C-alpha positions in Angstrom: 111.1 118.1 177.9 112.1 120.8 180.3 111.5 124.5 179.8 113.4 126.2 177.1 116.8 127.6 177.9 115.7 130.4 175.6 112.1 130.5 174.3 112.9 131.8 170.8 114.9 130.8 167.8 118.5 131.9 168.0 121.8 132.0 166.1 124.8 130.2 167.4 127.4 132.8 168.3 130.2 130.5 169.3 131.0 126.9 170.2 133.9 125.2 172.0 135.1 124.6 175.5 132.3 122.1 176.0 129.5 124.5 175.2 127.8 127.1 173.1 127.0 130.9 173.1 123.7 132.1 171.8 121.4 135.1 172.5 124.0 136.7 174.8 123.9 133.5 176.9 126.3 130.5 177.3 125.5 126.9 177.9 127.8 123.9 178.7 126.7 120.7 177.1 124.5 119.7 174.1 121.8 121.9 172.8 118.6 121.4 170.7 117.4 124.3 168.6 113.7 123.8 167.7 111.2 126.3 166.2 109.8 126.7 169.8 113.2 127.7 171.4 116.6 126.5 172.5 116.7 123.5 174.9 119.3 121.8 176.9 119.8 118.4 175.2 120.6 115.2 177.2 123.3 113.3 175.4 126.9 114.1 176.5 128.6 112.8 173.4 128.0 110.8 170.3 128.3 107.4 171.9 125.5 108.3 174.3 122.9 109.1 171.5 119.8 106.9 171.6 116.5 107.0 169.6 114.8 108.5 172.7 117.0 111.6 172.5 115.2 112.6 169.3 111.6 112.5 170.7 111.5 116.3 171.0 112.4 116.6 167.3 109.7 114.1 166.3 107.2 116.0 168.4 107.6 119.1 166.2 107.9 117.2 162.9 104.9 119.1 161.5 106.9 122.4 161.7 110.3 121.2 160.3 111.5 119.4 157.2 114.8 118.1 158.6 117.2 117.9 161.6 120.8 119.1 161.3 122.9 116.9 163.7 126.3 118.1 164.8 128.1 115.1 166.1 131.1 116.6 167.8 134.6 117.1 166.4 134.1 114.6 163.6 131.1 113.6 161.5 129.6 110.3 162.8 126.5 108.7 161.6 123.9 107.6 164.1 122.6 104.0 164.3 120.4 102.5 161.6 117.6 102.5 164.2 117.8 106.3 164.4 118.2 106.8 160.7 115.2 104.5 160.0 113.1 106.5 162.5 113.7 109.7 160.6 112.8 108.0 157.4 109.5 106.7 158.9 108.7 110.2 160.2 109.5 111.7 156.8 112.1 114.0 158.2 115.5 114.6 156.7 118.6 114.0 158.8 121.7 116.0 157.9 124.8 114.8 159.8 128.0 116.8 160.1 130.6 117.8 162.6 129.4 120.4 165.2 131.4 123.3 163.6 129.7 122.8 160.3 126.3 122.4 161.9 126.7 125.7 163.8 127.7 127.6 160.6 124.9 126.0 158.6 122.4 126.6 161.4 123.0 130.3 161.2 122.6 130.4 157.4 119.4 128.4 157.4 118.0 130.5 160.3 118.7 133.7 158.3 116.9 132.1 155.3 113.9 131.3 157.6 114.0 127.6 156.7 111.9 125.1 158.6 114.5 123.0 160.4 115.9 122.0 163.8 119.5 121.6 164.9 120.9 119.3 167.6 124.6 119.9 168.5 127.0 118.0 170.7 129.7 120.0 172.4 133.3 120.1 171.4 136.4 121.0 173.5 
């Protein structure tokens, strides 16, 4: 995984127009919020998601209890292969549209919960 876009945890200030605002920065494309920072995330849209895209999440599984996945404009569930991998890793997977994931991310961050968030952009 490349260097963090931002090396700390951060709230999501805004989303839309294909990107996100956080920590007085903006980013076009998908983002992955881990306990170790905010990272640019590879998939462009839901159809492009593969099990390999979740490797950074599995790498920090000792520090989180679940991943919140924002799948774009609508809630879409990932493949059974992805869901089964989360079960095998003993990690929860909460799937919702990107807007709901952004709002929930900020609440859970304020509560200091042990989680990660992966969000796909919306226009």
